[in-house]
C-alpha positions as CSV (number, residue, x, y, z in Angstrom):
1,X,0.0,0.2,0.0
2,X,1.1,3.5,-0.5
3,X,0.1,6.5,1.8
4,X,0.0,9.8,-0.1
5,X,1.3,12.9,1.6
6,X,-1.5,15.1,0.0
7,X,-4.6,16.2,1.6
8,X,-7.6,15.0,-0.3
9,X,-6.2,11.8,-1.8
10,X,-7.4,8.3,-1.3
11,X,-7.7,7.3,2.3
12,X,-5.8,4.4,3.1
13,X,-5.9,2.5,6.6
14,X,-2.7,1.1,7.5
15,X,-3.0,-2.1,9.2
16,X,-0.9,-4.3,11.6
17,X,1.7,-6.6,10.0
18,X,2.1,-4.4,6.8
19,X,5.3,-2.9,5.5
20,X,5.6,0.7,4.2
21,X,8.1,2.8,2.6
22,X,7.7,6.4,4.0
23,X,9.2,8.8,1.6
24,X,9.4,12.5,2.2
25,X,10.9,15.1,-0.1
26,X,13.1,18.2,1.5
27,X,13.6,21.2,-0.7
28,X,14.9,24.7,-0.6
29,X,12.0,25.8,-2.6
30,X,8.2,26.3,-1.9
31,X,7.9,22.7,-0.4
32,X,5.9,21.6,-3.6
33,X,7.5,18.7,-5.4
34,X,6.4,17.8,-8.8
35,X,7.8,15.2,-11.5
36,X,9.1,17.1,-14.6
37,X,11.7,16.8,-16.9
38,X,13.6,14.2,-19.0
39,X,13.4,10.9,-17.1
40,X,16.8,10.1,-15.6
41,X,16.0,7.1,-13.7
42,X,14.3,3.7,-14.2
43,X,13.6,0.4,-12.2
44,X,12.6,-2.9,-13.3
45,X,9.1,-3.5,-12.1
46,X,8.9,-6.1,-9.5
47,X,7.5,-9.4,-10.2
48,X,5.6,-11.3,-7.2
49,X,6.3,-14.9,-6.6
50,X,3.1,-16.2,-7.7
51,X,3.4,-14.3,-10.9
52,X,7.0,-15.4,-11.5
53,X,5.9,-19.1,-11.0
54,X,3.1,-18.5,-13.3
55,X,5.6,-17.0,-15.7
56,X,8.0,-20.0,-15.6
57,X,5.2,-22.4,-16.1
58,X,4.3,-20.4,-19.2
59,X,7.7,-20.4,-20.5
60,X,7.6,-24.0,-20.4
61,X,4.8,-24.4,-22.5
62,X,5.8,-21.5,-25.0
63,X,3.3,-19.3,-24.3
64,X,3.7,-15.4,-23.8
65,X,4.6,-14.3,-20.3
66,X,1.7,-13.0,-18.3
67,X,1.8,-9.2,-18.4
68,X,5.0,-9.3,-19.8
69,X,4.4,-10.0,-23.4
70,X,7.5,-8.1,-24.9
71,X,7.3,-8.7,-28.8
72,X,10.8,-7.0,-29.6
73,X,13.6,-9.4,-29.4
74,X,16.0,-6.4,-28.5
75,X,13.8,-5.3,-25.8
76,X,13.7,-8.9,-24.4
77,X,17.6,-8.9,-24.6
78,X,17.6,-5.5,-22.7
79,X,15.1,-6.7,-20.2
80,X,17.4,-9.9,-19.3
81,X,20.4,-7.4,-19.2
82,X,18.7,-5.2,-16.6
83,X,17.4,-8.2,-14.7
84,X,21.0,-9.6,-14.5
85,X,22.8,-6.5,-13.5
86,X,20.3,-4.3,-11.5
87,X,17.3,-6.6,-10.5
88,X,14.8,-4.2,-9.0
89,X,17.1,-1.5,-8.0
90,X,16.9,1.7,-10.0
91,X,19.3,2.7,-12.6
92,X,20.1,5.4,-15.0
93,X,20.9,5.1,-18.5
94,X,24.5,5.9,-18.0
95,X,24.8,2.6,-16.0
96,X,23.6,0.6,-18.9
97,X,26.3,2.2,-21.0
98,X,28.8,1.2,-18.4
99,X,27.6,-2.3,-18.5
100,X,28.0,-2.6,-22.2
101,X,24.6,-2.0,-23.5
102,X,24.6,0.4,-26.9
103,X,21.6,1.5,-29.0
104,X,19.1,0.5,-26.5
105,X,16.8,3.5,-26.6
106,X,14.0,2.3,-28.8
107,X,14.2,-1.2,-26.8
108,X,14.2,0.8,-23.5
109,X,10.9,2.7,-24.8
110,X,9.3,-0.4,-25.5
111,X,10.0,-2.0,-21.9
112,X,8.6,1.3,-20.3
113,X,5.3,1.5,-22.5
114,X,4.7,-2.4,-21.7
115,X,5.0,-1.8,-18.0
116,X,8.2,-3.7,-17.4
117,X,10.3,-1.0,-16.7
118,X,9.0,2.1,-14.6
119,X,10.2,5.5,-15.3
120,X,11.4,8.1,-12.5
121,X,11.7,11.4,-13.9
122,X,13.5,14.4,-11.8
123,X,11.6,15.8,-8.9
124,X,11.4,19.5,-9.1
125,X,10.3,22.5,-7.0
126,X,11.0,26.3,-8.2
127,X,13.7,27.0,-10.7
128,X,17.2,27.0,-8.7
129,X,16.0,25.0,-5.6
130,X,17.5,21.8,-4.5
131,X,15.3,18.7,-3.8
132,X,16.2,15.4,-1.7
133,X,14.0,12.3,-1.3
134,X,14.3,10.4,2.1
135,X,12.9,7.1,2.8
136,X,12.4,4.8,5.7
137,X,10.7,1.6,5.8
138,X,8.5,0.4,8.7
139,X,6.5,-2.4,9.9
140,X,3.3,-2.0,12.0
141,X,3.8,-4.3,15.0
142,X,1.2,-5.2,17.6
143,X,2.4,-2.9,20.0
144,X,5.1,-0.4,18.0
145,X,5.9,1.0,14.7
146,X,9.3,-0.4,13.9
147,X,11.5,1.5,11.6
148,X,13.7,-1.3,9.7
149,X,15.9,0.9,7.7
150,X,17.1,2.6,10.8
151,X,21.1,2.9,10.6
152,X,23.9,5.0,12.1
153,X,22.8,8.1,9.9
154,X,19.1,8.2,11.3
């Protein structure tokens, strides 16, 4: 589940045992962050275990993958390269180039359009301001809220 930080959004009830990534954004501008500009970062969409099992079963019968029907051979190769090198961690195009990929833009666009890869455009406030993203992961326990991403810098 996600919990929006804006008023008037959908109401989400947080329940015991659930895990949440809490993201906040600090800015030297107005404090209103929007996605804007040319996309700089990407991530392979996570596939849950049940869907992965279904995908494996369908592969063995030669049928298309559920929800991941990629027709372009170059896009399939790029998806495999991304999975091998980055898994579901975010990456930028420069990382693809450093890992040996060339002439991948059309294949990348195909992966984004099919939902296999998620785009993460830059976060902007007012011109000249800086924006930083902070994130913690929490688990709602019966008697407390546990911050599992807590480290020495927290």
